[in-house]
Each structure stands twice: as C-alpha cells, then as structure tokens.
TORKE-53215 format. One line per field, with one value per residue (C-alpha): residue number from 1; residue in one letter; y negated, z, x. Coordinates in steps of 0.05 Angstrom, whole numbers. Each point is the difference from the previous one (the first is absolute). Example, Ala and Ser with C-alpha at 12.3 -4.5 7.8 and 13.67 -1.06 7.14 Angstrom:
residues 2
resi	(1,2)
resn	(a,s)
Y	(90,-69)
Z	(156,-13)
X	(246,27)
***
This chain:
residues 191
resi	(1,2,3,4,5,6,7,8,9,10,11,12,13,14,15,16,17,18,19,20,21,22,23,24,25,26,27,28,29,30,31,32,33,34,35,36,37,38,39,40,41,42,43,44,45,46,47,48,49,50,51,52,53,54,55,56,57,58,59,60,61,62,63,64,65,66,67,68,69,70,71,72,73,74,75,76,77,78,79,80,81,82,83,84,85,86,87,88,89,90,91,92,93,94,95,96,97,98,99,100,101,102,103,104,105,106,107,108,109,110,111,112,113,114,115,116,117,118,119,120,121,122,123,124,125,126,127,128,129,130,131,132,133,134,135,136,137,138,139,140,141,142,143,144,145,146,147,148,149,150,151,152,153,154,155,156,157,158,159,160,161,162,163,164,165,166,167,168,169,170,171,172,173,174,175,176,177,178,179,180,181,182,183,184,185,186,187,188,189,190,191)
resn	(m,s,y,e,p,p,r,p,a,r,g,l,l,l,t,p,e,d,r,e,a,p,a,r,t,h,r,l,r,r,l,g,l,g,e,r,a,e,p,a,l,d,a,f,a,d,r,l,a,r,l,t,g,a,p,y,a,m,v,n,f,i,d,e,e,r,q,f,f,a,g,l,r,i,p,t,i,g,p,v,v,k,a,d,g,s,r,p,q,v,g,r,c,m,p,r,d,h,g,f,c,p,h,v,v,v,r,r,k,a,l,v,l,e,d,v,c,d,y,p,r,f,a,g,n,p,v,v,d,e,y,g,i,r,s,y,l,g,a,p,l,i,d,s,t,a,m,v,l,g,t,v,c,v,a,d,v,e,p,r,p,w,g,r,t,g,l,d,t,i,k,s,t,a,a,d,l,a,v,r,l,e,r,g,e,d,t,g,i,p,w)
Y	(-1020,36,38,-1,57,-17,14,58,-22,31,13,-57,-53,-67,-55,-61,-60,-53,-68,-36,35,-59,-50,48,11,-75,-7,57,-31,-67,34,39,67,65,-2,32,42,-41,27,-37,33,68,-11,-21,64,41,-31,12,73,10,-37,44,65,2,26,-53,-75,-55,-74,0,-59,12,-42,8,58,40,9,-18,25,-58,36,75,55,72,64,20,70,1,48,16,49,7,67,-8,-8,-75,-55,-60,-64,-59,-65,-73,-4,36,-7,-39,62,40,-2,-34,-71,-27,18,-38,-61,-3,17,-53,43,59,70,61,69,52,55,-24,67,-17,-54,24,-71,3,75,-3,-56,17,-12,58,49,-33,-17,41,-60,22,-61,-75,-62,-69,-73,-60,-55,-62,-67,-68,-13,62,36,74,8,75,49,28,74,67,70,72,68,28,-21,-43,-38,-71,-22,-70,-9,14,-47,-56,10,-3,-61,-39,16,-22,-65,-13,15,-45,-59,17,5,-69,-29,24,-40,-63,4,27,58,64,62)
Z	(595,-47,18,-44,17,4,-62,10,13,-42,46,48,-52,19,-50,43,-4,-44,22,-48,-62,-24,7,-32,-59,-11,6,-49,-51,8,-12,-59,33,8,-64,-51,-7,-2,-40,45,61,-34,-10,73,22,-46,31,70,-16,-26,60,50,-40,7,-56,13,10,0,6,29,8,45,-4,31,-44,-22,-6,-67,-20,-42,1,-6,-9,-1,-18,-73,21,62,54,22,-37,20,7,-71,-28,-13,27,37,-39,35,-22,16,48,64,53,62,44,-40,15,53,-27,33,67,-19,-19,65,43,-36,7,-34,8,-3,-6,-10,0,-2,27,66,11,5,-16,-67,-17,-20,-50,-70,-33,39,-30,-69,-16,48,34,61,16,-6,10,-8,19,-4,-52,44,-35,27,26,44,-43,-12,-75,-3,5,-32,12,-20,11,-9,-4,48,72,2,51,-25,57,16,-70,-31,49,-13,-75,-2,46,-39,-68,25,27,-65,-43,42,-13,-75,-5,30,-44,-58,29,5,-70,-34,-28,2,29)
X	(1978,48,62,61,47,73,40,48,71,54,59,13,13,-28,13,14,-46,32,-25,47,-27,-44,57,49,-47,-3,75,13,-47,35,67,-29,17,-37,-40,46,62,63,59,49,-31,1,74,7,-36,45,63,-28,-14,71,29,-37,-2,-76,-45,-53,9,-52,-11,-70,-48,-60,-63,-68,-22,61,74,32,69,27,67,0,51,-25,37,-7,-17,-45,23,-71,-44,-73,-36,-27,70,-7,44,-30,-1,31,-32,9,-59,-14,-54,19,-7,51,74,40,9,-64,33,63,-40,-39,60,42,61,34,-25,45,-33,54,-54,-71,-23,34,-52,-72,-25,35,0,-74,11,-27,68,28,-50,-9,72,41,31,40,44,-9,41,-32,9,-46,8,-6,0,21,-71,7,-52,11,-13,10,57,62,3,29,-28,23,-33,51,13,62,41,-1,45,24,27,-69,-34,50,-6,-76,-2,52,-31,-68,27,38,-61,-46,47,3,-76,-9,54,-43,-58,42,29,-62,41,-42,30)
***
C-alpha cells in the first residue's frame, strides 16, 4: 500500500470543477476559436480596456487544458516589477488554475472582485503574486446553445470600485460579443 501525501494548497484557491469542459472544447473547435490570436478580438479587448479604464482586458476561451486569450490588451509598461528587476511576461495561454475566469465559466454569471485580497479564496491566486492583479471584473460568453465559451474580463493592479456601471458594461459587452462570435460561425467569416 502506498501513501501519497496531499499536495500543499496555496492560499484557499480551489479551481471549481468544470463538467462542461469537454463539450466546450468541442464547441470552441467547431467555431474555430481558442487556437490563435484574433486581431478583431485584440481590438475588442483594447476598446473594453479604454471603456473601463483598466490596464488589462481579455477575451478568454477555456478548454479542458488551458485558458487562451484570443483577445488581449496589456499595458505597454507593466506596473509590476519582480524582485530581480524583471517584469512578468503576459502571454496568450494560462493554466486553468490561474486567474478568475474559470470561476466565471462554472458560475455562469459575472464576477466582481473590487479587491481580490478581500476574498481569501481568490487572494492566493497565482496572478496576484505573479502579475500584481488586485481587482477583476468578468462575465461569461454564453452562446445560443447555452454553452459558456469563455469570458470577457478586465483587471487592474489597484483595487477599484467597478460599481453597477462596470458590472452592466462587462455583462452587455459579453452578451454582444457572444452573438457576434456565433454570427461568424453562421457566415463563415473568421473573427
């Protein structure tokens, strides 16, 4: 008989179980999403960042293995400096247990974190330490089949009160983008 000691938990972060991940992965592949950067989605993320005043904005598709930012807006000069003087590199891919979007996908509703450090469950997330993220606002991209494809989200390195306006903005932009993504499927026009 062998004994496998439990892996140490980092903070209280528990990435929720995502039972829809296999079906979502299939749907994303069918729509041609989540495999490559999309200039139109980068432009969408840039508009969302300007609209909310957030330094980070993403259109994130989540499959069984990872998160993929098909739309990404990051600050040109990163506000976080590591102990060695370097700045963290934000790429298009992120593990499923990083960030807050996996929670939005499983919850199927928007998530507002004005200061992630106020929530022990989220304060231990790797993006807090690695990128200095202190606030987050995200909403699910739900298509006409009721499948959550991913998220539209913004983040900041400072705590910020997103308020009702921020919540309404993120929800309406997510709903609009979900319709536009499906329209691309119907017309065959890539995003």
